[in-house]
Every structure is written in C-alpha cells, then in structure tokens.
ZAVO-128002 format. One record per residue (C-alpha): residue number from 0; residue in three letters; x, y, z. Coordinates in Angstrom, 1 decimal. Example, Ala and Ser with C-alpha at 12.3 -4.5 7.8 and 13.67 -1.06 7.14 Angstrom:
! residues 2
[0 ALA [12.3 -4.5 7.8]];
[1 SER [13.7 -1.1 7.1]];
END
This chain:
! residues 427
[0 MET [6.5 9.4 17.1]];
[1 LYS [3.5 11.0 18.1]];
[2 LEU [1.1 14.1 16.9]];
[3 GLY [2.3 15.6 20.4]];
[4 GLU [5.8 14.7 20.6]];
[5 MET [6.6 16.2 16.5]];
[6 LEU [5.0 18.9 17.3]];
[7 VAL [7.2 19.6 20.6]];
[8 ARG [10.0 18.3 18.7]];
[9 ASP [9.7 21.0 16.0]];
[10 GLY [9.6 24.1 18.5]];
[11 ARG [5.3 24.3 17.0]];
[12 LEU [4.3 23.5 20.8]];
[13 THR [5.8 23.8 23.7]];
[14 THR [5.6 21.0 26.6]];
[15 GLU [3.4 22.8 28.6]];
[16 GLN [0.7 23.4 25.8]];
[17 LEU [0.9 20.1 24.9]];
[18 ASP [0.1 18.9 28.3]];
[19 GLN [-2.9 21.5 28.0]];
[20 SER [-4.1 20.5 25.5]];
[21 ILE [-4.7 16.7 27.1]];
[22 ALA [-5.9 18.1 29.5]];
[23 GLN [-8.4 19.4 27.6]];
[24 GLN [-9.0 17.0 25.8]];
[25 LYS [-10.6 15.4 28.7]];
[26 VAL [-13.4 17.2 29.2]];
[27 ASP [-14.5 18.4 25.0]];
[28 GLY [-13.4 15.4 23.6]];
[29 GLY [-12.3 15.0 20.1]];
[30 ARG [-8.9 14.2 18.8]];
[31 LEU [-5.7 16.0 20.3]];
[32 GLY [-5.4 17.6 16.7]];
[33 THR [-8.6 18.8 17.5]];
[34 VAL [-8.4 21.0 20.5]];
[35 MET [-4.6 22.2 19.7]];
[36 VAL [-6.2 24.1 17.0]];
[37 GLU [-9.0 25.1 19.2]];
[38 MET [-7.0 26.6 21.7]];
[39 GLY [-5.2 27.8 19.2]];
[40 PHE [-1.3 26.6 19.4]];
[41 ILE [-1.4 25.7 16.0]];
[42 ASP [-3.7 26.1 12.7]];
[43 LEU [-5.1 23.7 10.3]];
[44 ASP [-2.2 23.4 7.8]];
[45 THR [-0.1 22.6 9.7]];
[46 LEU [-2.0 20.5 11.8]];
[47 THR [-2.8 18.6 8.3]];
[48 VAL [1.1 18.3 7.7]];
[49 TYR [1.6 16.2 10.5]];
[50 LEU [-1.1 14.1 10.7]];
[51 GLY [0.3 13.3 7.4]];
[52 VAL [4.1 12.5 8.7]];
[53 GLU [2.5 10.6 12.2]];
[54 LEU [0.7 8.1 10.1]];
[55 SER [2.8 8.2 6.8]];
[56 THR [0.0 8.3 4.5]];
[57 PRO [-1.2 11.2 1.8]];
[58 ILE [-2.4 14.2 3.0]];
[59 ALA [-5.4 15.8 1.6]];
[60 SER [-5.2 19.6 1.6]];
[61 LYS [-7.7 22.4 2.2]];
[62 ALA [-7.5 23.0 -1.9]];
[63 ALA [-8.1 19.2 -2.9]];
[64 LEU [-11.2 19.0 -0.7]];
[65 GLU [-12.4 22.7 -2.6]];
[66 LYS [-11.7 20.2 -6.0]];
[67 ALA [-13.9 16.9 -5.0]];
[68 LYS [-15.0 15.5 -8.0]];
[69 LYS [-18.6 15.4 -8.2]];
[70 ARG [-18.9 12.0 -10.4]];
[71 ALA [-16.8 11.0 -6.7]];
[72 VAL [-18.8 13.0 -4.0]];
[73 ASN [-21.7 10.6 -5.7]];
[74 LEU [-20.2 7.2 -5.0]];
[75 LEU [-22.0 7.0 -1.6]];
[76 LYS [-25.1 7.6 0.3]];
[77 PRO [-25.1 11.0 2.5]];
[78 ASP [-25.8 8.8 5.6]];
[79 GLU [-22.6 6.5 3.6]];
[80 ALA [-20.2 9.0 3.4]];
[81 ALA [-21.4 10.6 7.4]];
[82 HIS [-21.4 6.8 8.5]];
[83 TYR [-17.7 6.6 7.3]];
[84 ARG [-16.4 10.4 8.3]];
[85 CYS [-15.3 10.5 4.4]];
[86 VAL [-15.4 12.3 1.1]];
[87 PRO [-13.9 10.5 -1.9]];
[88 LEU [-12.1 13.2 -4.4]];
[89 VAL [-11.4 11.4 -7.6]];
[90 ILE [-12.0 8.6 -9.8]];
[91 GLN [-8.5 7.6 -11.3]];
[92 GLU [-8.7 4.6 -13.3]];
[93 ARG [-9.5 1.5 -11.0]];
[94 LEU [-9.4 3.5 -7.8]];
[95 VAL [-11.1 6.1 -5.9]];
[96 ILE [-9.3 8.9 -3.3]];
[97 VAL [-10.6 9.5 -0.4]];
[98 ALA [-9.8 12.2 2.2]];
[99 LEU [-10.6 9.7 5.4]];
[100 ASP [-9.9 11.3 9.5]];
[101 ASP [-8.5 7.5 9.9]];
[102 PRO [-6.6 6.1 6.9]];
[103 HIS [-5.7 3.5 8.9]];
[104 ASP [-9.1 1.9 9.6]];
[105 MET [-8.8 -1.3 7.2]];
[106 GLU [-13.0 -2.3 7.9]];
[107 SER [-13.9 0.8 7.2]];
[108 LEU [-11.3 0.9 3.7]];
[109 ASP [-12.9 -2.5 3.5]];
[110 GLU [-16.6 -1.6 3.3]];
[111 LEU [-16.2 1.2 1.0]];
[112 LEU [-14.1 -1.2 -1.6]];
[113 ARG [-17.5 -3.0 -1.0]];
[114 ILE [-20.2 0.2 -1.7]];
[115 THR [-18.4 1.9 -4.4]];
[116 GLY [-16.6 -0.7 -6.2]];
[117 TYR [-13.4 0.6 -6.2]];
[118 ARG [-10.0 0.4 -4.9]];
[119 VAL [-9.7 2.6 -2.1]];
[120 LEU [-7.1 4.8 -1.5]];
[121 PRO [-6.9 6.6 1.7]];
[122 ARG [-6.1 10.7 2.5]];
[123 VAL [-6.2 11.8 5.2]];
[124 ALA [-7.8 14.9 6.4]];
[125 PRO [-8.3 17.2 10.1]];
[126 GLU [-11.6 15.5 11.3]];
[127 ALA [-12.7 19.3 11.2]];
[128 ARG [-12.2 19.5 7.4]];
[129 ILE [-14.3 16.1 6.8]];
[130 HIS [-17.5 17.6 8.7]];
[131 LEU [-17.0 21.1 6.6]];
[132 TYR [-17.1 19.3 3.3]];
[133 LEU [-19.8 16.2 4.8]];
[134 GLU [-21.6 19.5 5.3]];
[135 ARG [-20.6 21.3 1.8]];
[136 TYR [-21.5 17.9 -0.5]];
[137 TYR [-24.0 16.2 1.5]];
[138 GLY [-26.1 18.0 3.1]];
[139 ILE [-24.9 16.5 6.6]];
[140 ARG [-24.8 19.8 9.1]];
[141 CYS [-21.6 20.4 10.3]];
[142 ALA [-21.6 21.0 14.3]];
[143 PRO [-20.3 24.9 15.3]];
[144 ARG [-17.1 22.8 17.3]];
[145 TYR [-16.3 22.3 13.5]];
[146 SER [-17.2 25.0 11.6]];
[147 GLU [-15.1 27.3 13.5]];
[148 ILE [-12.2 25.1 13.2]];
[149 ALA [-12.7 24.8 9.6]];
[150 HIS [-13.5 28.4 8.9]];
[151 GLY [-10.5 29.8 11.5]];
[152 SER [-7.0 31.6 10.1]];
[153 SER [-4.4 29.2 8.2]];
[154 VAL [-0.9 29.3 8.2]];
[155 GLY [1.0 32.1 6.4]];
[156 GLU [2.5 31.8 3.4]];
[157 SER [5.9 32.5 5.7]];
[158 GLU [5.4 29.6 7.6]];
[159 VAL [5.2 27.2 4.7]];
[160 ALA [9.1 26.7 4.5]];
[161 LYS [9.1 25.8 8.2]];
[162 LEU [6.4 22.9 7.8]];
[163 PRO [8.0 19.4 7.2]];
[164 ALA [8.0 17.9 4.0]];
[165 ARG [4.9 15.8 3.3]];
[166 PRO [5.3 12.6 3.5]];
[167 LEU [4.0 12.2 -0.9]];
[168 PRO [2.9 13.6 -3.5]];
[169 GLY [-0.6 14.9 -4.1]];
[170 LEU [-3.3 14.2 -5.8]];
[171 PRO [-2.5 12.4 -9.3]];
[172 LYS [-3.1 13.7 -12.8]];
[173 MET [-7.0 13.0 -13.4]];
[174 SER [-7.9 10.8 -16.1]];
[175 GLU [-9.5 11.9 -19.4]];
[176 SER [-11.7 8.9 -19.9]];
[177 PRO [-12.1 6.9 -15.9]];
[178 ILE [-13.6 4.2 -16.2]];
[179 GLU [-16.7 3.5 -14.8]];
[180 ALA [-16.5 1.1 -11.0]];
[181 PRO [-17.9 -2.3 -11.9]];
[182 ASN [-21.7 -2.5 -11.3]];
[183 PRO [-22.7 -4.5 -8.4]];
[184 ALA [-18.9 -4.2 -6.9]];
[185 PRO [-16.4 -7.0 -7.7]];
[186 VAL [-17.3 -10.7 -5.7]];
[187 ILE [-14.6 -11.9 -4.3]];
[188 ARG [-14.2 -15.8 -4.6]];
[189 SER [-15.1 -17.2 -1.6]];
[190 ALA [-13.5 -20.3 0.4]];
[191 GLU [-16.2 -22.2 -0.6]];
[192 ALA [-15.3 -21.6 -4.2]];
[193 PRO [-14.1 -23.4 -6.8]];
[194 ALA [-11.2 -23.1 -7.5]];
[195 PRO [-9.9 -22.9 -11.3]];
[196 ALA [-7.7 -25.5 -12.8]];
[197 ALA [-3.8 -24.9 -12.3]];
[198 PRO [-2.3 -24.2 -15.4]];
[199 GLU [0.7 -26.5 -17.3]];
[200 ASN [3.7 -25.6 -15.1]];
[201 PRO [6.5 -25.5 -18.1]];
[202 ALA [8.9 -25.7 -15.8]];
[203 ILE [11.6 -28.1 -16.3]];
[204 ALA [15.1 -29.1 -14.9]];
[205 ARG [17.3 -26.7 -14.9]];
[206 PRO [20.7 -25.7 -13.9]];
[207 VAL [20.5 -23.3 -10.5]];
[208 ALA [22.8 -20.5 -10.0]];
[209 SER [23.8 -19.2 -7.6]];
[210 ALA [23.4 -16.5 -5.0]];
[211 SER [26.4 -14.9 -5.7]];
[212 GLU [26.8 -15.4 -9.4]];
[213 SER [22.7 -13.7 -9.6]];
[214 ASP [24.5 -11.0 -7.8]];
[215 ASN [26.7 -10.3 -9.5]];
[216 ASP [26.1 -10.9 -13.1]];
[217 SER [25.7 -8.0 -16.6]];
[218 PHE [22.2 -6.8 -15.4]];
[219 ASP [23.0 -4.6 -12.2]];
[220 GLU [24.8 -2.5 -15.0]];
[221 ILE [21.9 -2.3 -16.6]];
[222 GLU [20.4 1.6 -16.7]];
[223 LEU [17.0 2.1 -18.4]];
[224 GLU [15.6 5.4 -18.4]];
[225 ALA [12.3 5.0 -15.7]];
[226 ALA [9.5 6.2 -18.6]];
[227 ASP [11.2 3.5 -21.1]];
[228 LEU [10.6 1.2 -18.3]];
[229 LEU [7.0 2.2 -17.0]];
[230 PHE [5.9 2.2 -20.1]];
[231 VAL [6.8 -2.1 -21.0]];
[232 LEU [5.3 -2.6 -17.2]];
[233 ASP [2.6 -1.0 -17.5]];
[234 SER [1.8 -2.2 -21.2]];
[235 ASP [2.2 -5.8 -19.7]];
[236 GLU [-0.7 -4.9 -17.0]];
[237 GLU [-2.7 -4.0 -19.3]];
[238 GLU [-2.4 -7.3 -21.9]];
[239 ALA [-3.2 -9.3 -18.6]];
[240 GLU [-6.3 -7.1 -17.7]];
[241 ARG [-7.6 -7.9 -21.0]];
[242 ALA [-7.3 -11.2 -20.8]];
[243 ALA [-8.1 -11.6 -17.2]];
[244 VAL [-11.5 -13.7 -16.5]];
[245 SER [-14.7 -12.1 -15.1]];
[246 ASP [-13.5 -12.5 -11.5]];
[247 SER [-10.5 -10.6 -10.8]];
[248 PHE [-9.0 -12.8 -8.1]];
[249 ALA [-9.7 -16.5 -9.5]];
[250 ASP [-6.9 -16.1 -12.1]];
[251 GLU [-4.4 -17.4 -9.8]];
[252 GLN [-2.4 -20.6 -10.2]];
[253 ALA [-4.9 -23.0 -8.3]];
[254 SER [-3.8 -26.2 -6.0]];
[255 THR [-3.8 -29.7 -8.1]];
[256 VAL [-4.8 -31.6 -5.1]];
[257 ALA [-7.7 -32.0 -3.1]];
[258 ALA [-9.5 -29.3 -1.2]];
[259 PRO [-7.0 -26.6 0.0]];
[260 ALA [-7.6 -24.6 3.2]];
[261 PRO [-8.8 -21.0 2.1]];
[262 CYS [-5.2 -19.3 2.4]];
[263 HIS [-4.1 -21.6 0.5]];
[264 GLU [-6.2 -21.7 -2.2]];
[265 GLU [-4.3 -18.4 -4.3]];
[266 TYR [-1.1 -20.7 -5.3]];
[267 ARG [0.4 -24.0 -5.7]];
[268 ALA [3.9 -24.0 -3.5]];
[269 ILE [6.8 -25.4 -6.6]];
[270 SER [10.3 -26.4 -5.3]];
[271 VAL [13.1 -23.6 -6.6]];
[272 ALA [14.9 -25.6 -9.0]];
[273 ASP [11.0 -25.3 -10.5]];
[274 THR [10.8 -21.2 -9.9]];
[275 LEU [13.6 -20.4 -11.4]];
[276 ALA [13.4 -22.5 -14.5]];
[277 ALA [9.7 -21.1 -15.0]];
[278 MET [11.2 -17.8 -14.5]];
[279 GLU [13.0 -18.7 -17.3]];
[280 GLU [10.0 -19.4 -19.5]];
[281 ALA [7.7 -16.1 -17.4]];
[282 SER [7.4 -13.1 -20.5]];
[283 GLY [4.8 -10.9 -18.4]];
[284 ARG [4.8 -9.1 -15.6]];
[285 ASN [2.3 -11.3 -13.9]];
[286 GLU [3.6 -14.3 -14.5]];
[287 ILE [6.8 -13.3 -13.1]];
[288 ALA [3.8 -12.6 -9.9]];
[289 LYS [2.6 -15.3 -9.4]];
[290 LEU [5.8 -17.6 -9.3]];
[291 LEU [7.5 -15.3 -6.9]];
[292 MET [4.1 -16.3 -4.6]];
[293 ALA [4.4 -19.3 -5.1]];
[294 HIS [7.4 -19.8 -4.0]];
[295 ALA [6.7 -18.1 -1.2]];
[296 SER [2.9 -20.0 -0.3]];
[297 GLY [6.1 -22.9 0.6]];
[298 VAL [8.4 -21.6 2.2]];
[299 PHE [6.9 -18.2 4.4]];
[300 ASP [3.5 -18.0 6.2]];
[301 VAL [2.9 -14.5 5.5]];
[302 SER [4.3 -12.6 2.4]];
[303 ALA [3.0 -10.1 -0.2]];
[304 LEU [4.8 -8.3 -3.0]];
[305 CYS [4.7 -5.0 -4.3]];
[306 ILE [5.4 -2.5 -7.2]];
[307 ILE [7.1 0.5 -6.4]];
[308 ARG [6.4 3.8 -8.0]];
[309 ASP [7.6 7.3 -6.8]];
[310 ASN [9.7 6.3 -3.4]];
[311 MET [6.5 4.3 -2.9]];
[312 ALA [5.3 0.8 -2.3]];
[313 PHE [1.8 -0.2 -3.3]];
[314 GLY [0.5 -3.3 -1.9]];
[315 TRP [0.0 -5.8 -5.1]];
[316 ARG [0.4 -9.3 -4.2]];
[317 ALA [-0.6 -10.8 -0.6]];
[318 TYR [-0.5 -14.5 1.2]];
[319 GLY [-1.4 -15.3 4.2]];
[320 GLU [-4.6 -17.4 6.6]];
[321 ASN [-6.0 -14.9 7.6]];
[322 LEU [-5.7 -11.9 4.4]];
[323 ASP [-8.3 -10.1 3.0]];
[324 ARG [-7.0 -10.6 -0.3]];
[325 ALA [-8.6 -7.2 -1.5]];
[326 ARG [-7.5 -5.1 1.4]];
[327 ILE [-3.7 -5.7 0.2]];
[328 GLU [-3.9 -3.3 -2.2]];
[329 THR [-5.3 -0.6 -0.1]];
[330 LEU [-1.5 -0.8 1.5]];
[331 LEU [1.0 2.2 0.7]];
[332 LEU [3.9 2.3 2.6]];
[333 PRO [6.4 5.4 1.6]];
[334 LEU [9.8 4.5 1.3]];
[335 ASP [11.4 7.8 2.6]];
[336 ARG [10.2 6.9 6.2]];
[337 ALA [11.8 4.3 8.9]];
[338 SER [10.8 0.8 7.8]];
[339 ILE [11.7 -2.8 7.2]];
[340 PHE [11.4 -2.0 3.6]];
[341 ALA [13.2 1.5 3.3]];
[342 SER [16.1 -0.7 5.2]];
[343 ALA [16.0 -3.1 2.0]];
[344 VAL [16.2 -0.5 -0.5]];
[345 ASP [18.9 1.2 1.1]];
[346 SER [21.0 -1.7 1.5]];
[347 GLU [23.9 -2.3 -0.7]];
[348 ASP [22.1 -6.2 -0.9]];
[349 LYS [19.2 -4.9 -1.1]];
[350 THR [17.6 -7.4 1.9]];
[351 PHE [16.7 -6.8 5.2]];
[352 SER [16.9 -9.7 7.8]];
[353 GLY [15.7 -9.9 11.2]];
[354 THR [13.2 -8.7 13.8]];
[355 PRO [11.3 -6.2 12.8]];
[356 PHE [12.3 -2.7 14.7]];
[357 GLN [9.3 -0.6 16.1]];
[358 ALA [7.5 2.0 13.9]];
[359 MET [4.6 2.9 13.2]];
[360 LEU [4.4 1.9 9.0]];
[361 HIS [5.5 -1.7 11.0]];
[362 LYS [1.9 -1.9 12.8]];
[363 TYR [0.2 -0.1 10.0]];
[364 LEU [1.4 -3.3 7.3]];
[365 PHE [1.2 -5.8 10.0]];
[366 LYS [-2.7 -4.7 10.2]];
[367 VAL [-3.2 -4.5 6.2]];
[368 LEU [-1.6 -8.8 6.8]];
[369 CYS [-4.4 -9.5 9.9]];
[370 CYS [-1.1 -10.7 12.1]];
[371 PRO [0.9 -9.7 15.1]];
[372 ALA [4.4 -8.4 14.5]];
[373 PRO [7.1 -12.0 13.5]];
[374 GLN [10.1 -12.2 15.2]];
[375 PHE [11.2 -12.3 11.7]];
[376 ALA [11.2 -11.1 8.7]];
[377 LEU [12.6 -11.2 5.1]];
[378 VAL [13.1 -8.4 2.6]];
[379 ARG [14.1 -8.4 -1.0]];
[380 ALA [13.9 -5.1 -3.3]];
[381 ILE [13.7 -6.5 -6.6]];
[382 CYS [15.9 -4.0 -9.1]];
[383 ILE [17.4 -3.1 -12.7]];
[384 GLY [20.3 -1.2 -12.4]];
[385 ASN [18.9 1.8 -10.1]];
[386 ARG [15.8 1.6 -10.3]];
[387 VAL [13.4 -0.4 -7.6]];
[388 VAL [10.8 -2.2 -9.4]];
[389 ASN [9.2 -5.1 -6.5]];
[390 VAL [9.7 -5.4 -2.7]];
[391 PHE [9.4 -8.7 -1.4]];
[392 TYR [8.1 -9.3 1.7]];
[393 GLY [7.5 -13.0 3.9]];
[394 HIS [7.8 -14.1 7.6]];
[395 ARG [7.4 -17.7 9.6]];
[396 ALA [5.3 -17.7 12.3]];
[397 ASP [7.1 -19.0 14.2]];
[398 GLY [9.8 -17.6 13.6]];
[399 ALA [12.6 -20.0 12.2]];
[400 MET [14.0 -19.6 8.7]];
[401 SER [16.5 -21.8 7.7]];
[402 GLU [19.6 -20.5 5.4]];
[403 GLU [18.2 -22.6 2.6]];
[404 ASP [15.4 -20.9 2.5]];
[405 ILE [16.6 -17.9 2.8]];
[406 GLU [19.1 -18.7 0.0]];
[407 GLY [16.8 -20.0 -2.1]];
[408 THR [14.6 -17.2 -1.7]];
[409 GLN [17.2 -14.1 -2.9]];
[410 GLN [17.4 -17.0 -5.6]];
[411 VAL [14.1 -16.2 -6.7]];
[412 CYS [14.2 -12.5 -6.0]];
[413 SER [17.0 -12.9 -8.4]];
[414 ALA [15.9 -14.7 -11.4]];
[415 ALA [12.5 -12.2 -11.4]];
[416 LYS [14.8 -9.3 -12.4]];
[417 ARG [16.3 -11.2 -14.9]];
[418 ALA [12.6 -12.2 -15.7]];
[419 TYR [11.9 -8.2 -16.1]];
[420 VAL [15.1 -7.7 -17.7]];
[421 ARG [14.3 -10.0 -20.6]];
[422 MET [10.9 -8.3 -20.8]];
[423 ILE [11.7 -5.0 -21.2]];
[424 THR [15.0 -5.9 -23.8]];
[425 LYS [12.3 -8.1 -25.9]];
[426 ALA [10.3 -4.5 -25.8]];
END
C-alpha cells in the first residue's frame, strides 16, 4: 500500500488533501511526503513512521540523526554524502548504519559499501531531515524549503499513541570496541579470479530419512533459551571468522570441473543423499549454510539463505546468475509484514510453495536478488523448537519444480535443523 493510501486509511489525511498534495507536487516537485508536510496536512515525525511502514524498513528518527557518531560521519566526504543523500549514524562491528531517503536504492548501497568498506544497513528518513543533517555534519547548504520543514513542529505526546507501530526496532546497542573498516575496501573475487580448491567431501552413502520422519522427530520438542541459542551460533561464527582467508567471499565450496560460469563458481552442486550425509558431519553454522547452498545450486536458479534475529530476516548467502554477492547482505525483511517468508514461518509445516503474491517486500526482495518475480517459489523456515534460525528461499526461472526436488529440499532443511541441535547440544 502506498504512503498516501495508508494515511487516508488511518484517518490522518482526507482524500481531498491527498489529491491536493499530488497536484501541488506536480508544481513544486520533491517527494509527496515532503509536500504533505509543507501543506500542513501531517508532521515530519508522522511522515517518518509511515515511510518505515510503507517501505518495511527501520526508520532513522530525529533522535538517531541527532546522535550520529563522528566516526561514522567521517566515513564519507561531503560530496559523497550529498551525492547519495545519506548520513552515516553509527558503526557496529563490521557494518555501518546509514540514514537515507531511499533505502531501497541498491546502486547507492553498493557504492557506499565500496567507499566505506563496511556492510551498509539502511534506515529511512524524510528527505527534509536528510538535507538538514547534511548541512549540520558536512556543511552542505540546506535549501530553505527543507530547512523550514525540518524545523517545523513535531508530533505531540498525545499523538504518539495514535501512530502505527514502527516496523522494526531502532538502532542496536553501540559496540564498545568497533572494528576499523577494511582499508582498502574488501575485494570481491571477480569472475576471472581463480576459484579456491574444492575441499574434500566427507560425505559417504547413508540411509536417507524420509520427510515425515524428519518432521516428526524428537527435535521438535527441544526448547532452548534465546540467549543460549544465540551464544552458540555467534560463537561458531566467530570461530569461522578467525579462520577465514583474506578474501571473505572466497571460502565457499568451489567446483572441481573446468571453468564454471561466474554465477556458479561459489558452490558445487551435490546430490540430496550426499548433502544429508555431509550434514551428519557438519559442526559449524558456516558449514551447514554451505551445504544448504550447495544443494540449492543443483536445484534452483536463484536461492537465498537468511539468518533470523528479532523477528527479522537478514540476508546471509545467495546464489543466482545476476546476483551481486555483497548485495545479499543488505537484505532486511521483517517477518511481521506480509511476505512469502512470513507465510512460511506462520504455516504449520513452516513451508510456502506457490506463486508469490503482490507485496511491497517482494518487489524489494527480487530487486536485491536481481531477478524478476517467479511463477513458483519455495520457502522453508528452519526452526529449533519454536525458534526460527534460518529461512531458505529458492525458485527456478522456468517455474517448473518437481515433487522430488521439493521433497529433497525439505529433507535437506530438516537435516540442517538436526545439525544445529547437535551443535548446540555439544556446546
């Protein structure tokens, strides 16, 4: 649903006011929300919240912009900040949180990654506030139009309760010792770069459990405290990072056959039986993820794997012909908004299969995956007890998907769940 439609639906704007705003926008230009604030129909704080709801993106509030850290601001030169209309807010470990007026602009996010050397997590803010803080932090003169809006009245305390809930929590807790940005920015291995040698596959033939056996096993009864679960998974991630090679994208399974196509160089496709056998030996989160994606590369044309934190799907790994591997890390999908990911998590069997329905999040998803919306997609949530750990996504460009491939993917996801449980039990 578009911004104006939501405001009318919630009674914060009349149909006549919306029509007036659209007509004025044709005269003055700028974004529709800016025009609505200029005409006094809504205030800037209300616009901020509704932008977050419309785009299903975390917001950068006025307070967050006020508290932008000097170290983050200094990542960009004034001309760079002005060009991309953004304000870096805070550095968190290996990422930087940035306020933008268009958080779905993939080209800008890619360039910010290249310039800063940090993974970029976008937060949406009205263009008027972006321009105001560009002036404050970078000395870039703010046009009178935006200055007047940004200094205007804000929503009163009595109105706060009437606003819809923010789509996501605010800024995460500050790290006491953030890691310096790589200098120069991390190099992503190109298609011409030699692929690393493929590791030996420890898989040996084993009996394959059926989907029904996997789905009804005793692991469904396991309940773990969230803190314990995250501690184990984070510890595994840190161990993998310490052992990582200098090129952080070069540790994927590589093909042993002659020069593969660029989009297939990351993962070596293996059979369902071999994947299940290897899962029995998997001892770390990265190894589990590699096996999931290796299976996906032999079944799907496009696939993605997300980590779940705070009811939010964060892009982790992906596979696809046109995919930029760095771009998947910008993917942020709230699971409390309509999407095929949310449908899978909420379903009894933790699976969605079918044609993706119309939703703003889906436009964003396929923009990140650099592909058109498919006719058929498969999504499977990987859970431990009632806690969702990963969400797996895959589709074929021709829309065809056999029952055997669907069943095999279900088995592999169930095996990943068992591998996680073994990992946690061992820890």
